[in-house]
C-alpha positions as CSV (number, residue, x, y, z in Angstrom):
1,M,26.6,-9.7,-10.1
2,Y,23.1,-11.0,-10.4
3,T,21.6,-10.4,-13.8
4,P,17.8,-11.0,-14.7
5,K,16.6,-12.7,-17.5
6,F,13.3,-11.6,-19.1
7,S,11.7,-10.2,-22.2
8,I,9.4,-7.0,-22.6
9,T,5.8,-8.6,-24.0
10,N,3.0,-6.8,-25.2
11,Q,1.2,-7.8,-21.8
12,I,4.0,-5.9,-19.9
13,L,4.0,-3.1,-22.1
14,K,0.2,-2.4,-22.0
15,N,0.6,-3.0,-18.2
16,I,3.2,-0.3,-17.8
17,G,1.1,1.8,-20.0
18,S,-1.7,1.7,-17.8
19,I,0.5,2.0,-14.7
20,E,2.0,5.3,-16.2
21,A,-1.7,6.8,-17.2
22,S,-3.0,6.3,-13.6
23,K,0.2,7.7,-12.1
24,E,-0.4,10.8,-14.1
25,I,-3.9,11.2,-12.8
26,I,-3.3,10.2,-9.5
27,D,-0.2,12.3,-9.0
28,H,-2.0,15.5,-10.3
29,A,-5.2,15.1,-8.9
30,P,-6.6,18.2,-6.8
31,L,-7.3,16.5,-3.7
32,L,-9.0,17.9,-0.5
33,P,-6.3,17.3,2.6
34,Y,-9.2,14.9,4.1
35,Y,-9.3,12.5,1.1
36,E,-5.3,12.9,1.0
37,R,-5.3,11.5,4.3
38,E,-8.1,8.7,3.9
39,F,-6.3,7.3,0.8
40,R,-3.1,7.2,2.6
41,K,-4.7,5.4,5.6
42,D,-6.6,3.2,3.5
43,A,-3.3,2.0,1.7
44,M,-1.4,1.7,4.8
45,V,-4.3,-0.6,6.5
46,R,-4.7,-2.7,3.3
47,S,-0.8,-3.2,3.0
48,V,-0.5,-4.4,6.6
49,H,-3.6,-6.6,6.6
50,Y,-3.2,-8.3,3.6
51,G,0.6,-8.3,3.7
52,T,0.3,-10.5,6.7
53,H,-2.9,-12.4,5.8
54,I,-1.5,-14.0,2.9
55,E,1.3,-15.5,5.3
56,G,-1.2,-17.0,7.5
57,N,-2.2,-14.2,9.8
58,E,-5.9,-15.2,10.9
59,L,-7.0,-11.5,11.7
60,N,-9.8,-10.2,9.3
61,L,-9.4,-6.7,8.0
62,N,-11.8,-5.0,10.7
63,Q,-9.8,-6.7,13.3
64,A,-6.5,-5.5,11.6
65,E,-8.0,-1.9,11.6
66,K,-8.6,-2.0,15.3
67,V,-5.1,-3.1,16.2
68,L,-3.8,-0.4,14.1
69,A,-6.0,2.2,16.1
70,G,-4.8,0.8,19.3
71,E,-7.9,-1.0,20.3
72,E,-8.0,-4.3,22.1
73,I,-9.3,-7.5,20.3
74,V,-9.4,-11.0,21.2
75,A,-7.0,-13.0,19.0
76,R,-3.8,-15.0,19.0
77,D,-1.0,-12.7,20.5
78,R,1.2,-13.6,17.3
79,D,-1.4,-12.4,14.7
80,I,-1.6,-9.2,16.7
81,Q,2.1,-8.7,17.0
82,E,2.6,-9.4,13.2
83,V,0.0,-6.7,12.3
84,I,1.8,-4.0,14.6
85,N,5.2,-5.1,13.4
86,Y,4.6,-4.7,9.6
87,R,3.0,-1.2,10.4
88,K,6.2,-0.2,11.7
89,V,8.0,-1.6,8.6
90,I,5.3,0.2,6.2
91,D,6.4,3.7,8.4
92,I,10.1,3.0,7.9
93,I,9.8,2.4,4.0
94,G,7.7,5.6,4.0
95,E,9.9,8.0,5.5
96,T,13.5,6.4,4.6
97,N,15.7,7.9,1.9
98,K,18.5,5.7,2.9
99,K,20.1,3.4,0.1
100,I,19.2,-0.2,0.1
101,D,21.9,-2.1,1.4
102,E,22.4,-5.2,4.1
103,D,21.9,-3.2,7.1
104,L,18.6,-1.8,5.9
105,I,17.3,-5.5,5.1
106,L,18.5,-6.9,8.5
107,N,16.8,-3.9,10.2
108,L,13.5,-4.7,8.4
109,H,13.6,-8.3,9.2
110,K,14.4,-7.5,13.0
111,I,11.3,-5.1,12.9
112,T,9.2,-7.9,11.0
113,V,9.6,-10.7,13.5
114,S,10.1,-8.7,16.6
115,K,8.6,-10.8,19.6
116,I,7.8,-13.4,17.4
117,L,11.2,-15.1,16.5
118,P,13.9,-15.3,19.4
119,K,16.3,-12.3,19.1
120,E,19.3,-14.8,17.9
121,K,17.2,-15.3,14.9
122,S,15.9,-11.4,14.4
123,G,18.0,-9.7,11.7
124,E,20.1,-12.8,11.0
125,Y,20.3,-15.1,7.9
126,R,19.1,-18.7,8.6
127,K,21.4,-21.2,9.3
128,T,19.3,-24.3,8.2
129,Q,17.7,-25.5,4.8
130,V,14.0,-24.6,4.6
131,V,11.3,-25.4,2.1
132,V,8.8,-22.7,1.1
133,K,5.0,-23.6,1.3
134,N,1.7,-21.9,0.3
135,S,0.6,-21.1,3.8
136,R,-3.1,-21.9,2.7
137,T,-2.6,-25.3,1.1
138,G,0.6,-26.6,2.5
139,E,1.9,-27.3,-0.9
140,V,5.9,-26.9,-1.5
141,S,6.3,-23.9,-3.6
142,F,10.0,-24.3,-4.1
143,R,13.5,-25.0,-2.2
144,P,15.6,-21.9,-1.6
145,P,19.3,-21.9,-1.7
146,P,21.4,-23.5,1.1
147,P,22.6,-21.2,4.1
148,N,26.1,-21.1,3.1
149,E,24.8,-19.4,-0.3
150,I,22.8,-16.9,1.1
151,S,25.4,-13.9,2.1
152,S,26.8,-13.9,-1.2
153,Q,23.7,-14.0,-3.3
154,I,22.2,-10.9,-0.9
155,K,25.2,-9.2,-2.0
156,D,24.9,-9.9,-5.7
157,L,21.2,-8.7,-5.3
158,L,22.3,-5.5,-3.8
159,Q,25.1,-5.1,-6.3
160,F,22.3,-5.3,-8.9
161,I,19.9,-2.8,-7.4
162,N,22.7,-0.2,-7.3
163,S,24.0,-1.0,-10.8
164,P,23.7,1.1,-14.0
165,L,22.2,-2.3,-15.4
166,A,19.4,-1.9,-12.9
167,I,18.8,1.8,-13.4
168,D,18.1,1.1,-17.4
169,I,15.4,-1.1,-16.3
170,H,11.9,0.7,-15.6
171,P,11.4,1.0,-11.9
172,V,8.2,-1.1,-11.6
173,L,9.9,-4.0,-13.4
174,R,12.9,-3.6,-11.1
175,A,10.7,-3.7,-8.3
176,G,9.2,-7.0,-9.3
177,I,12.6,-8.2,-10.0
178,V,13.7,-7.3,-6.5
179,H,10.4,-8.8,-5.2
180,F,11.1,-12.3,-6.9
181,E,15.0,-12.6,-6.2
182,F,14.6,-11.8,-2.6
183,V,11.8,-14.3,-1.8
184,R,14.0,-16.8,-4.1
185,I,17.1,-16.5,-1.9
186,H,14.6,-16.6,1.2
187,P,17.7,-15.6,3.6
188,F,15.5,-15.7,7.0
189,I,13.8,-18.4,8.7
190,D,10.4,-16.4,8.7
191,G,9.2,-13.0,7.6
192,N,11.0,-13.2,3.9
193,G,7.6,-12.5,2.0
194,R,7.0,-9.4,4.1
195,V,10.3,-8.1,3.9
196,G,10.6,-8.8,0.1
197,R,7.4,-6.9,-0.7
198,A,8.4,-4.1,1.6
199,L,11.7,-3.9,-0.3
200,S,10.1,-3.8,-3.7
201,T,7.6,-1.1,-2.4
202,L,10.8,1.0,-1.1
203,L,12.4,0.5,-4.3
204,L,9.2,2.2,-5.7
205,F,8.9,4.9,-3.6
206,Q,12.6,5.9,-4.2
207,E,12.3,5.8,-7.9
208,G,9.5,8.2,-8.0
209,Y,6.8,5.8,-8.0
210,D,5.3,6.5,-4.6
211,I,2.2,7.6,-6.3
212,R,1.3,9.6,-3.0
213,K,1.4,6.4,-1.3
214,F,-2.1,5.4,-2.1
215,F,-1.3,2.1,-3.4
216,S,-1.0,-1.3,-1.9
217,L,0.1,-4.3,-3.9
218,E,-0.6,-6.7,-1.0
219,E,-4.6,-6.9,-1.5
220,Y,-3.7,-8.0,-5.1
221,F,-1.3,-10.7,-4.1
222,D,-3.6,-12.1,-1.3
223,S,-6.8,-12.0,-3.4
224,D,-5.7,-15.1,-5.0
225,S,-2.6,-16.5,-3.3
226,R,-2.4,-19.4,-5.5
227,A,-2.0,-17.3,-8.6
228,Y,0.7,-15.7,-6.5
229,Y,2.9,-18.5,-5.9
230,Q,2.3,-19.9,-9.2
231,A,3.6,-16.8,-10.5
232,L,6.8,-16.9,-8.4
233,Q,7.1,-20.8,-9.4
234,S,7.0,-19.9,-13.0
235,V,10.3,-18.4,-13.1
236,G,11.7,-21.7,-12.0
237,K,10.0,-23.8,-14.4
238,N,10.9,-21.3,-17.2
239,N,14.6,-21.9,-16.3
240,G,15.0,-18.7,-14.5
241,D,13.2,-16.3,-16.8
242,L,11.1,-13.7,-15.0
243,T,8.8,-12.7,-17.9
244,S,5.6,-14.5,-16.7
245,W,6.1,-13.2,-13.1
246,L,6.6,-9.7,-14.4
247,E,3.6,-9.8,-16.4
248,Y,1.7,-10.9,-12.9
249,F,3.5,-8.3,-11.0
250,T,2.9,-5.2,-13.5
251,Q,-0.9,-6.4,-13.9
252,G,-1.3,-6.1,-10.0
253,L,0.1,-2.6,-10.0
254,A,-2.0,-1.7,-13.1
255,I,-5.1,-3.1,-11.4
256,E,-4.5,-1.4,-8.0
257,L,-3.7,2.1,-9.4
258,S,-6.6,1.9,-12.0
259,K,-8.9,1.5,-8.8
260,I,-7.5,4.5,-7.3
261,R,-7.7,6.5,-10.3
262,D,-11.2,5.7,-10.6
263,K,-11.9,6.6,-7.0
264,I,-10.3,9.8,-7.6
265,E,-12.0,10.8,-10.7
266,N,-15.3,10.0,-8.8
267,I,-14.6,12.8,-6.3
268,S,-15.5,15.5,-8.7
269,V,-15.9,18.0,-6.2
270,D,-12.3,18.6,-5.7
271,I,-11.7,19.5,-9.0
272,H,-14.5,21.9,-9.2
273,L,-13.5,23.4,-5.9
274,K,-9.8,23.8,-7.3
275,K,-11.2,25.7,-10.5
276,K,-13.6,27.7,-8.2
277,L,-10.9,29.0,-6.2
278,G,-8.6,29.8,-8.7
279,G,-6.1,27.0,-7.9
280,K,-5.6,28.3,-4.5
281,P,-5.0,26.0,-1.4
282,I,-8.1,24.8,0.2
283,L,-7.9,25.5,3.8
284,L,-11.0,23.7,5.4
285,T,-11.5,22.6,9.1
286,D,-11.9,18.8,9.8
287,R,-15.6,19.7,10.6
288,Q,-16.2,21.2,7.0
289,L,-14.4,18.1,5.4
290,K,-16.9,16.0,7.4
291,I,-19.7,18.0,6.2
292,I,-18.6,17.7,2.6
293,E,-18.0,14.0,2.8
294,Y,-21.6,13.5,4.7
295,I,-23.3,15.7,1.7
296,Q,-21.5,13.7,-0.7
297,K,-22.6,10.4,0.4
298,V,-26.5,11.4,1.3
299,G,-26.9,14.1,-1.0
300,Y,-27.8,16.6,1.5
301,L,-27.3,17.7,4.8
302,Q,-30.3,19.1,7.3
303,N,-30.2,20.4,11.0
304,K,-31.6,17.2,12.3
305,A,-28.4,15.4,11.1
306,F,-26.2,17.7,13.1
307,E,-26.5,15.8,16.6
308,S,-25.4,12.7,14.9
309,L,-22.9,13.9,12.8
310,F,-21.2,15.8,15.6
311,P,-22.1,14.5,19.0
312,M,-21.7,17.2,21.8
313,V,-21.1,20.0,19.6
314,S,-23.4,23.2,19.7
315,E,-25.7,23.8,16.7
316,D,-24.3,27.4,16.5
317,T,-20.8,25.9,16.1
318,I,-21.8,23.8,13.1
319,L,-23.9,26.6,11.6
320,N,-20.8,28.9,11.8
321,E,-18.8,25.9,9.9
322,L,-21.7,25.9,7.4
323,K,-21.3,29.5,7.0
324,G,-17.7,29.1,5.7
325,L,-18.9,26.5,3.2
326,L,-21.6,28.9,1.7
327,S,-19.4,32.0,1.8
328,N,-16.9,29.8,-0.4
329,K,-19.7,28.7,-2.6
330,I,-18.7,25.3,-1.8
331,I,-22.2,24.6,-1.0
332,R,-25.5,26.0,-0.9
333,K,-28.6,26.0,0.8
334,Q,-32.2,25.3,-0.3
335,G,-35.0,26.5,1.8
336,I,-35.0,29.0,4.9
337,T,-36.7,27.3,7.7
338,K,-34.9,24.3,10.0
339,A,-36.1,21.7,7.4
340,A,-33.9,23.6,4.8
341,R,-31.1,21.3,3.1
342,Y,-27.5,22.1,2.4
343,I,-26.4,20.5,-0.8
344,M,-23.1,20.8,-2.9
345,A,-22.9,24.1,-5.0
């Protein structure tokens, strides 16, 4: 069985402490349904875009978002297909409760490279020796094991994932270990990075670290791909010791969750609403949520903005939505003419 070698450093402890503190705030933050949807959508878009971009995909964030929304763009077919495929992978790991096994790994790979690799290479271990290069610089990162060792090394990794030894390791560290070891084995001809990152995220989800599915580690990895590859290479340079890699990995999650925590804390209206309504569920319409978002961004809403905010919707309908917000004391009205302003209560 695979046995990881690493030390718990002060840096790792500091990162885990930050992760736990952010997780506590994010998991228990009273958010309006609108924000819940937006945070998850944002995490999905970032995971898909940056998770493919680090592998050389040429789409920018805006183009990737359009592809995910079903819009047509002018770009390489491969780039578009990679984004579509990885969206399916992200959806699967967000929904599956299946034990991580060989069938799951092969299926994730098959989806990752659908319509990109020939069928005989999709969901099949590579049969040739390869070298791993930084997609941006072309620099050789490392040489993975030969094809005849792949199956046994994957089985060793799976045995570790489901072992008592792994259960005693903090879930974030375990996810980082699995991420590295899968990429090191490099079992497929293409798509290893995406499948490896998906597996480590799935492991976090299954261990109670889904954190409302608001986070994406891919942006951190892609923001400095050289640092990502150097962190992976550090294990080989340190005779298989994962410590430096785990410092890098835990720092990434700590930074990502800290950003989300700050965003949540800035949406103070939700906390006030929960207190005001005695902790009851807040059942607001999509239009009312859009009104609140607009007021938060602009500071106020006036009748003259109705048409741009809700094209083809009558003024009476919008006033009725405002009435519900006024009666729940979520917003208040300043003035009595058509020039009156609606602001947060």
